[in-house]
N, C-alpha and C positions, 0 to 999 in steps of 0.2 A: 196788156193789161187792160180788158175789156172795151169797146167807143159802144157808146150812143147815139144813136138818132134822136127828133124830138116826140116822135113817137112815140118812144121807148120811155124817155123824161115824163112827160108829159102821164106816159102811164102809173109810174111810180112816182109820182107828185099824188092819184091824183089815190092812188091806197095810199096817200098814207092821212092824204086833207081831215080824216075823219075819231074821232079822238081812239074809239079801244083801239081801232090798227093802230095810230099811231102808239100807241101804249102799252101794244103786244110787238111791234120792230123797235121798240127797243128796247124792251125788260129782255126778248134775241139780240139783240147787239152786250148787252149789259153781261145779257152771261160766256161772254161771246161765242171760240168758234163749239165747245161743248155742248152749246146753246141748253135747252128749254125740254124734258114732254111735255105733254099736249095739259098734261092734266096737271100739272106744275103752274104752266100757264097762265090757266083759266083761272089758277084756290090765287094766285098774284094779284090779277085784278078782279078775275068779284065779279065775273059776270059770268053766262047762261051757257052747258056748253055745244048745244046746235048757233048761238048766239057768237063764240067763240071761232066756229067752226070756219063762218057765214065767214066771219071776216083775213079769218087767216087765208077763206079759196079766193083773195083777191091782192091780198096778199101774196100769195104760191104767182097770180096771174104778173104780176107786173116781175116777178122775178127776181124776190125780196125776198118771201123765202122759200126753205128748203125742209124736203124733212123724209126722216129718216124708218121705216119700218122694219120692226122684230118681233114678231109675230103680235099681239099687240097694242105693243108696248109705240107709242108714234114719239120718236125725237125730235123735233121741230127745234129754227139755226136758220141766221140773219144768213141772205146772201153778200157775203161780202165784201163778192166777184164786182156785183152787182149794185148796192150802196154806193163806190170807190170812184162807180162807173160814173152813178149821178154827180157824185159828188164833185170828179173835176170836168164833166156837160157844163153843173153849173160855173164851174167857177175860170171853165178856163180861156176867157173871155178877159176877165177878172184884172184892174186896173190895167188896164191897157196892152196884158200880158205881156206887163215885170206881172212878175214871181213877185206877192205882195204878203206873201206869208213868211213870219222866220225858219218854221220850218215841214215839211208837206209831211199828210198826217191818210195810216195808209189803217187799215185794221182787214185779217183782225189781229188782235193785239201777240205782240209777242209771248207765246209760249219763255214759261221761265226753268232756264238750265238744271238739267237733272241734276241731283247733288250723288 
């Protein structure tokens, strides 16, 4: 698992501390490993393209969003490794070091086996 330091955690938290950026990140997490196209995300959030682009740039800079370009199409996805590192950083001293969660959560979600 990726290790996170305080500066990286602060970068992630700053990036997520705005309503549209948090909504965008949550939508990408919900979409899973496949992610969403930029236009799909824009439509879901109902914000103008240039505004979304500015928000995505901040999420990218914090390492929370990755994108894959295919010609003119850009597919966005949450960086689950970075998200899990942030969660681990925030909870590493939870309950005085004792495991306080019944089930350890990790993303991305597992995909269903092919039939």
